[in-house]
C-alpha positions in Angstrom: -0.1 0.0 0.0 1.3 3.6 -0.7 1.9 5.9 2.1 1.1 9.6 1.2 -0.6 12.6 2.8 -2.6 13.4 -0.3 -5.9 13.0 1.1 -5.4 14.9 4.0 -3.7 17.8 2.0 -6.8 18.0 -0.1 -9.3 18.0 2.8 -7.4 20.7 4.6 -7.1 22.7 1.7 -10.6 22.3 0.7 -9.8 20.4 -2.7 -11.6 18.1 -4.6 -9.7 15.0 -6.4 -11.4 16.2 -9.5 -9.9 19.8 -9.3 -6.5 18.3 -8.5 -6.9 15.8 -11.9 -7.8 18.8 -14.0 -5.0 21.1 -12.8 -2.3 18.4 -12.9 -3.1 16.6 -16.5 -4.0 13.3 -14.6 -7.1 11.2 -14.8 -9.5 11.4 -11.7 -9.2 7.5 -11.4 -5.4 7.9 -11.1 -5.8 10.8 -8.3 -8.2 8.9 -6.5 -6.2 5.4 -6.6 -3.0 7.6 -5.2 -5.1 9.3 -2.6 -6.8 6.4 -1.1 -3.5 4.6 -1.1 -4.6 1.7 -3.6 -1.9 2.7 -5.7 1.9 4.3 -5.5 2.2 7.0 -8.2 5.4 7.0 -10.4 7.7 10.0 -9.3 6.7 11.7 -12.3 2.9 11.5 -11.4 3.7 12.6 -8.0 5.4 15.8 -9.1 2.5 16.7 -11.2 0.3 16.0 -8.1 2.6 18.4 -5.6 2.5 21.0 -8.2 -1.0 20.8 -8.9 -1.8 21.2 -5.3 0.4 24.3 -5.0 -1.2 25.7 -8.1 -4.6 25.5 -6.6 -4.0 26.7 -3.0 -1.4 29.0 -3.8 1.2 27.2 -1.4 4.7 25.9 -1.7 3.9 22.1 -0.5 7.2 19.9 -0.8 7.3 16.4 -2.4 8.1 15.2 0.8 5.2 16.8 2.5 3.0 14.8 0.3 4.8 11.9 -0.3 7.1 11.1 2.7 8.3 7.8 2.2 8.6 7.9 -1.8 11.5 8.2 -3.7 12.0 11.5 -5.6 13.7 11.3 -9.0 
């Protein structure tokens, strides 16, 4: 199972998975599987998610804030 803080960050920032999918260029299904920890995203996918979160909420989340255990390439 994938370890990430995506679901918590989306809830904290008041963002939906579909908003994140639209901004990050990923499918809603991909974002859902990563947020619900059913799947680990590839580093490239995870970077798109972090960038999308930062665009939507105007903050500067770091890769490790969202994916603390994932390898960053």
